[in-house]
ROTOR-295223 format. One line per 5 residues: number of its first residue (from 1); for each residue x, y, z of N, C-alpha, C, O. Coordinates in nm, 3 decimals, padded with zeros to 5 digits. Layout:
N
NUM> X,Y,Z,X,Y,Z,X,Y,Z,X,Y,Z; ... .
END
This chain:
77
1> 00.104,-00.105,-00.011,00.026,00.002,00.026,00.093,00.120,-00.010,00.215,00.111,00.004; 00.038,00.266,-00.067,00.105,00.320,-00.074,00.087,00.402,00.077,00.019,00.365,00.173; 00.170,00.527,00.064,00.149,00.602,00.193,00.088,00.723,00.159,00.154,00.817,00.114; -00.039,00.728,00.176,-00.096,00.857,00.172,-00.036,01.042,00.202,-00.048,01.146,00.136; 00.021,01.012,00.319,00.053,01.113,00.372,00.213,01.137,00.354,00.288,01.193,00.435 .
6> 00.236,01.101,00.270,00.405,01.127,00.218,00.388,01.213,00.110,00.485,01.225,00.035; 00.296,01.271,00.087,00.316,01.374,00.000,00.317,01.523,00.124,00.399,01.614,00.110; 00.233,01.521,00.215,00.188,01.588,00.307,00.332,01.613,00.367,00.370,01.730,00.361; 00.425,01.515,00.427,00.518,01.545,00.500,00.620,01.614,00.405,00.714,01.683,00.444; 00.590,01.587,00.278,00.707,01.627,00.225,00.660,01.786,00.192,00.760,01.852,00.219 .
11> 00.601,01.835,00.167,00.536,01.947,00.176,00.542,02.040,00.347,00.552,02.163,00.350; 00.540,02.007,00.398,00.602,02.054,00.534,00.735,02.024,00.573,00.801,02.091,00.653; 00.764,01.947,00.528,00.973,01.963,00.506,01.011,02.039,00.429,01.112,02.090,00.477; 00.982,02.096,00.298,01.016,02.198,00.199,00.950,02.340,00.293,00.988,02.457,00.288; 00.867,02.293,00.356,00.812,02.446,00.418,00.904,02.489,00.584,00.922,02.604,00.625 .
16> 00.946,02.368,00.650,01.022,02.427,00.725,01.180,02.460,00.659,01.267,02.478,00.743; 01.207,02.465,00.565,01.305,02.446,00.502,01.309,02.585,00.440,01.407,02.651,00.475; 01.215,02.651,00.345,01.208,02.740,00.340,01.243,02.848,00.477,01.326,02.940,00.478; 01.140,02.798,00.605,01.131,02.906,00.666,01.260,02.940,00.791,01.275,03.038,00.865; 01.359,02.786,00.773,01.492,02.825,00.761,01.596,02.917,00.695,01.684,02.987,00.744 .
21> 01.553,02.890,00.549,01.650,03.009,00.477,01.572,03.151,00.459,01.613,03.242,00.387; 01.484,03.154,00.517,01.411,03.295,00.524,01.457,03.374,00.636,01.468,03.496,00.640; 01.487,03.279,00.739,01.541,03.338,00.878,01.659,03.390,00.868,01.700,03.503,00.894; 01.727,03.269,00.814,01.928,03.287,00.742,01.887,03.425,00.668,01.968,03.515,00.693; 01.797,03.457,00.597,01.814,03.574,00.509,01.824,03.697,00.568,01.904,03.790,00.554 .
26> 01.662,03.668,00.686,01.659,03.804,00.724,01.824,03.857,00.815,01.903,03.951,00.801; 01.814,03.730,00.913,02.000,03.784,00.986,02.065,03.825,00.916,02.127,03.920,00.963; 02.095,03.797,00.790,02.176,03.812,00.714,02.179,03.987,00.647,02.276,04.060,00.623; 02.023,04.013,00.631,02.010,04.153,00.581,02.030,04.277,00.738,02.089,04.386,00.734; 01.973,04.225,00.842,02.007,04.251,00.957,02.165,04.312,00.999,02.191,04.424,01.044 .
31> 02.261,04.196,00.969,02.374,04.226,00.997,02.441,04.307,00.890,02.540,04.375,00.916; 02.375,04.298,00.743,02.448,04.389,00.666,02.413,04.532,00.725,02.503,04.613,00.743; 02.272,04.564,00.756,02.255,04.754,00.779,02.340,04.769,00.933,02.378,04.871,00.990; 02.353,04.632,00.970,02.479,04.690,01.115,02.608,04.729,01.082,02.680,04.803,01.149; 02.642,04.664,00.952,02.790,04.682,00.919,02.779,04.838,00.857,02.877,04.909,00.882 .
36> 02.679,04.894,00.786,02.676,04.952,00.699,02.633,05.079,00.849,02.729,05.149,00.881; 02.563,05.092,00.892,02.559,05.145,01.002,02.665,05.183,01.069,02.704,05.299,01.063; 02.735,05.081,01.152,02.921,05.150,01.199,02.991,05.205,01.089,03.078,05.290,01.101; 02.960,05.167,01.006,03.092,05.193,00.902,03.067,05.356,00.865,03.148,05.445,00.838; 02.879,05.354,00.876,02.817,05.505,00.830,02.910,05.616,00.931,02.990,05.702,00.895 .
41> 02.860,05.574,01.083,02.936,05.647,01.172,03.080,05.652,01.201,03.133,05.741,01.268; 03.134,05.566,01.156,03.302,05.596,01.161,03.325,05.732,01.027,03.397,05.831,01.042; 03.250,05.702,00.915,03.274,05.797,00.829,03.220,05.968,00.881,03.272,06.072,00.843; 03.089,05.955,00.988,03.105,06.067,00.976,03.193,06.119,01.077,03.219,06.239,01.071; 03.250,06.040,01.184,03.344,06.097,01.278,03.453,06.135,01.219,03.514,06.235,01.255 .
46> 03.497,06.044,01.103,03.597,06.099,01.031,03.584,06.262,00.945,03.677,06.340,00.924; 03.487,06.274,00.920,03.456,06.381,00.815,03.434,06.508,00.951,03.461,06.626,00.933; 03.394,06.468,01.047,03.370,06.588,01.193,03.513,06.639,01.249,03.526,06.754,01.290; 03.628,06.537,01.248,03.761,06.557,01.241,03.819,06.588,01.151,03.942,06.591,01.155; 03.767,06.612,01.067,03.862,06.697,00.909,04.013,06.581,00.932,04.113,06.617,00.994 .
51> 04.002,06.468,00.880,04.068,06.363,00.859,04.018,06.329,00.696,03.920,06.273,00.647; 04.122,06.384,00.652,04.131,06.378,00.504,04.109,06.235,00.441,04.000,06.191,00.404; 04.260,06.155,00.433,04.327,06.032,00.467,04.212,05.967,00.498,04.147,05.915,00.407; 04.166,05.958,00.645,04.092,05.835,00.702,03.911,05.851,00.608,03.842,05.750,00.619; 03.858,05.951,00.539,03.742,05.994,00.491,03.788,05.951,00.323,03.709,05.883,00.257 .
56> 03.867,05.977,00.288,03.889,05.931,00.106,03.901,05.745,00.139,03.821,05.677,00.075; 03.954,05.702,00.192,03.993,05.542,00.249,03.851,05.497,00.254,03.816,05.404,00.181; 03.768,05.554,00.332,03.634,05.510,00.381,03.556,05.519,00.247,03.491,05.427,00.198; 03.573,05.642,00.197,03.439,05.650,00.090,03.484,05.557,00.012,03.399,05.485,-00.040; 03.616,05.534,-00.015,03.679,05.402,-00.154,03.613,05.268,-00.132,03.572,05.197,-00.224 .
61> 03.602,05.229,00.047,03.591,05.115,00.048,03.393,05.142,00.051,03.315,05.088,-00.028; 03.358,05.225,00.150,03.222,05.208,00.090,03.151,05.198,-00.025,03.046,05.133,-00.023; 03.208,05.277,-00.176,03.162,05.300,-00.250,03.198,05.131,-00.335,03.114,05.079,-00.408; 03.319,05.075,-00.312,03.321,04.900,-00.354,03.236,04.828,-00.234,03.162,04.738,-00.273; 03.236,04.846,-00.140,03.096,04.789,-00.073,02.974,04.775,-00.132,02.926,04.663,-00.149 .
66> 02.928,04.854,-00.157,02.818,04.962,-00.232,02.822,04.872,-00.368,02.744,04.778,-00.372; 02.894,04.891,-00.460,02.916,04.811,-00.615,02.919,04.649,-00.531,02.805,04.604,-00.537; 02.971,04.595,-00.490,02.925,04.442,-00.420,02.857,04.424,-00.390,02.855,04.314,-00.444; 02.750,04.426,-00.326,02.639,04.411,-00.244,02.514,04.453,-00.381,02.415,04.383,-00.362; 02.499,04.523,-00.478,02.484,04.529,-00.557,02.447,04.431,-00.675,02.349,04.372,-00.722 .
71> 02.608,04.452,-00.700,02.635,04.258,-00.802,02.557,04.146,-00.731,02.469,04.083,-00.789; 02.594,04.123,-00.604,02.493,04.008,-00.553,02.373,04.014,-00.555,02.311,03.908,-00.543; 02.292,04.154,-00.572,02.128,04.155,-00.553,02.107,04.113,-00.716,02.018,04.032,-00.743; 02.203,04.177,-00.841,02.156,04.152,-00.903,02.157,03.987,-01.004,02.086,03.939,-01.092; 02.285,03.944,-00.927,02.314,03.799,-00.984,02.208,03.735,-00.915,02.126,03.691,-00.996 .
76> 02.185,03.719,-00.827,02.035,03.648,-00.765,01.934,03.614,-00.851,01.889,03.501,-00.867; 01.884,03.761,-00.933,01.760,03.781,-01.035,01.804,03.726,-01.121,01.740,03.715,-01.225 .
END
């Protein structure tokens, strides 16, 4: 005899896997936002202290980071 609940079990397992993947993505997004917030704070501090060298380095890294994240987003679509 066939197991009639096999399809439901498989759908439930797939649903749980998607939930875990979704939770990971939420944590990843929150992590990126935290990194951006800290980095922006350091950049603004460097601007206030009039430290041009640090500002130039941070702006370059900020642009590279933005291009990297944009590339990752577009690659998944």
